[in-house]
N, C-alpha and C positions, 0 to 999 in steps of 0.2 A: 645405482648412485642417483639417477634422475628421480626414481621413485622416492628415495629417502629425502631428497631435497624438496620434493613436492609435499611430502608429509610434514616436514618442518615448517614450510611456508604456510601450509594449511593450519597447523597448530598455532603459529604466530598470529594469523588472521583471526582465528576463533578467540584466542586469548585477548587480543586487543579489542575485539568487538564486545566480548563479555565485560571487560574492564570499563569500556565506555558506557555500556548499558548500566552497569553498577553505579558508575559515577553520576549518570543522569538520574537514576533512581534515588541516590542519596540526596541530590539537590532537590528533587521533588519532595522527598520526605521532610527535608529541612524547611522548605516553603510551607508545607502543610502544617508542620509543628509551629512555625512562627505565626501563621495565620490563626491557628487555634489558640495560641497563647494570647494574641492581641484581642481576640473575641472574649476570652475568659476574663480579661481585665475589665471588660464592660459589665460583666455579671455582678450585681450588687452583693456585697459581703454581709450586709445586715439590714434590718428594718428598725426604724426608730419611731416612737410615739412620744409626742411632747405636748404638755398641757401649759397654756399661757405662753409668756415670753414675747408679747407684742407681735405675735404672728398668727393670732387666732386662738379661740378657746381650746381647740384640739388640732394638732398637725400630725401628719403621718407620711412616711415615705422611705425610700431606699437610701443606702449609703455605702461608701467604700472606704476601707482603711488601708494604709500603705505606710512606707517609711518606718518599718519595724513597729507598726501600730502606734506611732506617735502622731500621725496625721489622719484626719477623717474629713470626708466631704459628704454633706447631706443634701438631698433634694426633697423638700417637704411641701405637701399640699395641706392647707389649713382651712378652717371654717370659722367665720365670725357670726355668731348666732343673731337671729332677728331680735330686735327689741322695740320698744315703743316709738323710738325716733327713726329707726332705719331698718331696711330689709336685710336679710342674710347676705353675706359676701364670702367669696372664696379668696384665698391668699396663696402665694407661692413664695417659698423661701429657699435661697441658696446659702448654705452654711458651711463654714470652714472651721474645723476644730483642731486644736493642738493639745496633746497630752504628754507632757515631758517625763512623768514618772509613773511607774506601776509597781506597787509594793505588794508582793505575795503575802497572804495570811493563811498559812497552812496549805493544804493541797487543793482545796476547792474554792478559795476566796482570794480576792485581791482588792486593794484600795488605791485609788488614784487621787492624790491630794490636791491636784490642780488640773482643771481643764479650762481652756480659754480659747478665744477666737473672735471671729466676726461673722455677720451674716447680713444679707440684703433681702428685703422683703417687699413684695408688691401686692396691691389689691386689684382684683379683677372687677372693676366697677367704673362706669362712665362718669360718675360724679367726682372721681379723682383723676388727676392729670399729671403728666410728666413735664410738659411745657405749659407755661402760664397762658391761659386763654386770652383771646384778644379783648374780651370784655373788661379786663383789668388793665390799669395803666402799667407801662413797662417798669419792672422792678417792684411792683406792689407787694408781692409775696417773696420773690427771690429764692424760692425752693420748690421742689416737687412735692405734691401731696400724695402721689401714688407710690413712690419708692422711698424707703427708709433704710438707712444703714445702722447697724447695731454692733456693739461690742459686749462681750460677756465673760464671766469666769464662774467656776463652780467646782464641785467635787463629784466623785463617782465611787460606787461600790459594785463589784462584779462577783457573781456566783458562777463558777465553772461547772457544767453539767456533764454527766457520763455520756459519751458519744453513742453508746448502744442503747440508751434509754430515752433519748430526746432528739427532736429534729434540730435543736439549736445547740451550739457549742457552749454558749454562755448567755446569761441575762445580766444586764447592767442597769442599775438604778442611779439616777443622777438628779442634781438640782443645779440651777444656774441663776445668777443675778445679772441682769442686762440693762442696758440703756441705749437710746438711739441718739442720732445726731442733734435733733431739735431739743431733746431733753438736756443734753450736755450743754448746749448753748444757753438754754434757760437757766441751768444750774450755775454756770459761771457768771451770768449777768444778773442773777437775783439771789442775793445772799439769804433771803428769808426762806427760800425753799429748803425742805428737809429731804433726806435720802428717799423716804417713801414717796416723794413727789416725782422723782426722776428715775428710780430704780424699779425694775420689774422682776418678780420671782417666778420661776417656772420649774416644773418637775417633768421627768421623762423616764422612759424605758427603752433600752436598746437590746434587740434580740439578734445575737451574732449567729449567722447561718453558716458561713464558710470561714 
């Protein structure tokens, strides 16, 4: 009788110890999975190349799409080429895109009739400033020459690629019309200005990786 009781107690101890170890292992696995998931969100989903758009002659950088692919965030480095009056300059652009509709065209194509959003652009150059230098009277300019805010709208056309034949899931071609804060102020205050004076046309390619 005593031996049977001992065996039962031993089995209960082993079972509880095994259950506790399994529970701790499950918690660890969930932590690892959550940690990996958070890191995966940081990995860029695509690369984008954009020509013009008041962010440099050529800009390139990674991006992330989310919200059922209705939202995109880009981080672009650009280059303003050297000319007769100024040396070459680098730019950085943080861009937020919204794409409300995606219209499939057959199996391999799709059309997005509207893409819109805003972006902030800065120049890496000492000749431009965020705060007005002391050499100017207070309020002489009233705005930053280094940071510009822009709004844009455009359209996109996407080609979906076979996954077993390409490194990319798709290639998107797009164009955008944009303007910045200073141009908008000038447009409202000067009726003689034409759209070509305050609108900028740009073209780009998005290579969807993930």
